[in-house]
C-alpha positions in Angstrom: 83.3 117.2 76.5 81.2 115.5 79.5 84.3 113.0 80.2 86.6 115.8 80.6 84.1 118.0 83.1 83.7 114.7 85.3 87.6 114.2 85.6 87.8 117.8 86.8 85.1 117.7 89.5 86.8 114.2 90.4 90.1 115.6 90.9 88.9 118.8 92.9 87.1 116.3 95.0 90.2 113.8 95.5 92.7 116.8 96.3 90.2 118.3 99.0 89.7 114.6 100.3 93.3 114.0 100.4 94.4 117.8 102.1 91.4 117.5 104.5 92.2 113.5 105.8 96.2 114.7 105.9 95.1 117.5 108.2 93.1 115.1 110.4 94.1 112.1 111.0 97.6 110.0 110.7 97.9 108.0 107.4 100.6 105.6 106.0 102.1 105.7 102.7 101.2 103.1 100.2 103.7 100.6 98.5 103.3 97.5 96.5 107.1 95.9 97.2 106.6 96.7 100.7 109.2 93.4 101.1 111.8 95.7 100.1 110.9 98.7 102.5 110.1 96.5 105.9 111.9 99.1 108.0 109.2 101.7 107.2 106.6 99.2 108.6 108.7 97.3 111.1 111.7 98.7 113.2 112.4 95.1 114.4 113.6 94.2 110.8 116.8 96.5 111.7 119.8 94.6 111.2 117.5 90.9 110.1 120.0 91.1 107.0 123.5 90.5 109.3 124.8 93.2 107.2 124.6 96.6 106.3 121.5 96.9 103.6 120.5 99.8 101.4 117.2 100.2 100.0 115.6 102.7 97.8 112.4 103.1 96.6 110.1 105.3 94.3 106.2 105.2 93.5 104.6 107.2 90.9 100.9 106.3 91.8 98.1 107.0 89.2 100.0 108.1 86.2 99.3 111.2 84.2 96.5 112.0 87.3 96.6 115.4 88.6 97.4 115.9 92.3 98.2 112.1 92.4 100.7 110.7 95.3 104.5 110.7 94.7 106.3 108.8 97.1 110.0 108.2 97.6 111.9 106.4 100.6 114.9 105.7 101.6 116.4 102.9 104.5 119.8 101.9 105.7 120.4 99.3 108.5 122.3 96.9 109.9 124.0 94.5 112.8 126.1 95.6 115.7 127.4 93.5 118.6 127.8 90.1 116.6 124.1 90.5 115.1 123.0 90.8 118.5 121.2 94.5 117.8 120.5 96.1 114.7 120.7 100.1 114.0 118.9 101.9 111.0 117.5 105.1 109.4 114.5 105.1 107.4 112.9 108.7 105.0 110.4 109.2 103.2 109.2 112.1 100.7 105.7 112.2 99.7 103.6 114.9 97.8 100.0 114.6 97.6 98.2 117.4 95.6 99.1 120.5 97.6 100.4 118.3 100.7 104.2 118.2 100.9 105.5 115.8 103.9 108.8 114.4 104.9 109.5 111.4 107.6 113.0 110.8 109.3 113.2 107.8 111.8 115.9 106.3 113.4 115.1 102.5 114.4 117.1 100.3 116.9 116.0 96.2 117.4 117.4 93.8 120.3 117.6 90.5 118.2 117.9 86.9 120.3 118.6 83.9 118.7 116.1 81.3 119.6 117.5 78.6 118.1 119.9 77.6 115.3 118.3 78.6 112.6 115.7 81.6 114.1 116.3 85.2 115.4 113.5 86.9 117.4 113.8 90.8 117.1 112.1 93.7 119.5 112.7 96.8 117.9 111.6 100.9 118.6 111.7 103.6 116.1 111.5 107.6 117.0 111.5 110.3 114.6 110.2 113.5 113.1 107.3 114.6 110.6 107.4 117.8 108.9 104.7 118.9 106.5 102.9 121.6 104.4 100.1 121.9 102.7 100.1 124.8 100.4 96.2 125.9 100.0 97.0 129.1 98.5 97.5 127.4 95.2 94.1 126.3 95.1 91.2 127.7 93.5 88.3 128.6 95.8 84.7 128.9 95.0 84.4 132.0 97.3 87.3 135.0 97.2 87.3 135.8 100.6 87.9 132.3 102.1 90.6 132.8 104.3 91.2 128.8 105.3 92.4 128.4 101.7 93.8 131.9 100.8 96.9 130.9 102.7 99.6 128.6 103.3 99.3 125.9 105.9 102.4 126.8 108.2 105.2 124.1 108.1 104.3 121.9 111.1 106.6 119.6 113.0 106.0 116.7 115.1 107.4 113.5 117.0 106.4 110.0 116.3 107.6 106.6 117.5 106.6 102.9 116.9 107.4 99.2 117.9 107.3 95.8 116.2 108.3 92.3 116.7 110.1 90.3 114.3 110.9 86.5 113.8 113.0 85.1 111.1 114.9 82.1 109.5 116.5 81.6 106.1 112.8 80.6 104.7 110.3 82.0 107.0 109.4 85.6 108.6 106.6 87.0 110.9 106.1 90.8 112.0 103.8 92.7 114.0 104.0 96.4 114.6 102.6 99.8 115.0 105.2 102.0 113.3 103.4 105.2 114.1 101.8 106.1 117.5 101.4 109.5 117.4 98.4 111.1 115.5 99.6 114.2 114.4 97.4 116.8 112.1 95.8 120.6 112.4 92.4 121.7 112.1 90.8 125.0 111.4 89.8 127.3 114.6 86.8 129.5 114.8 89.1 132.1 113.0 90.3 130.3 110.2 93.3 129.8 111.5 95.6 126.7 111.7 95.8 125.2 114.6 98.3 122.1 115.4 97.1 119.1 116.6 99.8 116.1 118.5 97.8 113.1 120.1 98.4 109.5 121.6 95.2 107.8 120.6 94.8 104.1 120.1 92.1 103.9 118.3 94.4 105.6 115.6 97.0 103.2 115.6 97.5 101.3 112.5 98.8 97.4 113.2 100.6 95.6 110.1 100.7 91.8 110.3 103.5 90.3 107.8 104.8 86.7 107.3 106.1 85.1 104.1 107.6 81.9 103.4 110.5 80.3 100.5 110.0 77.0 99.0 112.1 75.6 97.2 110.8 73.6 94.4 114.6 73.0 92.9 117.9 74.3 92.3 116.5 76.9 89.2 113.3 78.0 91.3 112.2 79.2 94.6 108.3 80.5 95.3 108.0 83.1 97.8 104.5 83.9 99.1 104.0 86.8 101.1 100.9 88.4 103.0 100.5 91.7 105.1 97.4 92.5 107.1 96.6 95.8 107.8 94.3 96.8 110.4 92.9 100.5 111.7 90.1 101.0 114.2 86.8 101.4 112.7 87.9 100.9 109.3 87.8 97.8 106.9 90.7 95.3 107.4 93.2 95.5 104.3 95.4 92.8 103.2 97.9 92.4 100.3 98.9 89.0 99.0 101.9 88.1 96.7 103.7 85.5 95.2 107.1 85.7 93.9 109.6 83.2 92.0 113.2 83.2 91.9 114.2 81.6 88.5 117.6 80.3 88.5 119.2 83.2 91.3 118.5 86.1 88.9 114.8 87.0 87.6 112.2 87.7 89.9 108.9 87.9 89.0 105.1 87.8 90.6 101.8 89.0 90.9 100.3 91.0 94.3 96.8 91.9 95.2 95.6 94.6 97.3 91.8 94.1 99.0 89.3 96.3 96.7 92.5 98.7 95.4 94.6 97.0 92.6 96.5 94.2 91.1 99.8 94.4 90.3 103.0 92.7 88.4 106.1 92.6 89.7 109.8 91.6 87.8 113.0 92.4 89.0 116.6 91.0 88.4 119.1 89.5 91.1 122.1 91.2 89.2 124.3 89.4 92.0 123.8 88.3 95.5 124.1 91.4 96.9 122.0 94.1 94.0 118.6 93.7 93.3 116.5 96.2 90.9 112.9 95.4 90.5 109.8 97.0 88.9 105.9 96.7 89.6 103.0 97.9 87.7 99.6 98.4 89.6 96.5 98.0 87.7 93.6 99.9 89.7 90.4 98.1 90.4 88.5 101.3 91.0 86.9 104.1 88.7 90.4 106.1 88.8 92.2 103.7 86.2 89.7 105.3 83.7 91.6 109.0 83.9 95.2 107.4 85.2 97.9 104.6 83.6 98.1 102.7 86.4 100.6 103.0 89.2 104.9 102.4 88.9 107.4 101.5 91.3 110.9 100.9 91.3 112.8 99.6 93.9 117.0 99.3 94.2 118.6 97.2 97.3 122.3 96.8 98.0 123.4 94.0 100.6 126.9 94.9 101.7 129.4 92.2 103.4 131.3 92.5 106.8 134.6 91.3 107.6 135.5 90.1 104.1 132.2 87.8 104.4 131.0 87.1 100.8 127.5 87.1 100.4 127.0 84.1 98.3 123.1 83.6 97.8 120.3 86.0 97.5 119.0 87.1 101.0 115.4 86.5 100.3 113.8 88.5 103.2 
């Protein structure tokens, strides 16, 4: 009974914190398999695979925890003008408690060959955010609390970002600020909602990513990767992971997110163009006691152009 009461209180507190946080400041969705979702992190990634690529990712965080984040993303990108440019679109839907938000972005990358192996890309993205908080579905302690008794009006806000991306067949590195506009809302003195849109450098989310492929032998390749996320007035977050590609067919790896969770990743390279991957996150905090971890599945397909066959898996 005590455990149930504690869980109910924890759920209530988390929902109010998430609603309040979403209303006051910009935040980014969380992914374990971010390597399959680089378009959402860095617009300069567009066209980097030198063929049209489609990715779909779905994440169920803190399974069985009421009000948990549920996130789905879709991205499509490819090269143009003999790989001198890249274009792409990315879509995200996320539900957290009573919050529902949608993001739609178009990305452009200008790509320059630095030598026979490397390409440097500069990227821009632009799009819109849409969100609504269904606060009227929450139970308020005061019946007359007008801040809870009404829904948040649907809000729309523009956004844009910038990124730099360098890659070869075995190495990549990127730096990006994927979203530069801080959009949210606040309650005024009358209890009404007021949307806020601002360009605030102190709220930028900076991403630094890198990775390399080591060829151990013909049947084994190891791909370590790292991502660092920096936000002003907040602890630096980082993720490190290592994936093994066995016989060009099986992906298996481990990941660690600072102070948050460890994860196991298992995927199948069905053929050089199609990959299916799954990850399970085990939380390193108290929420793990009340959930069954976080689950994520990613699908990726790489088309070929002008009858140029894709004969080996793309590592990045």
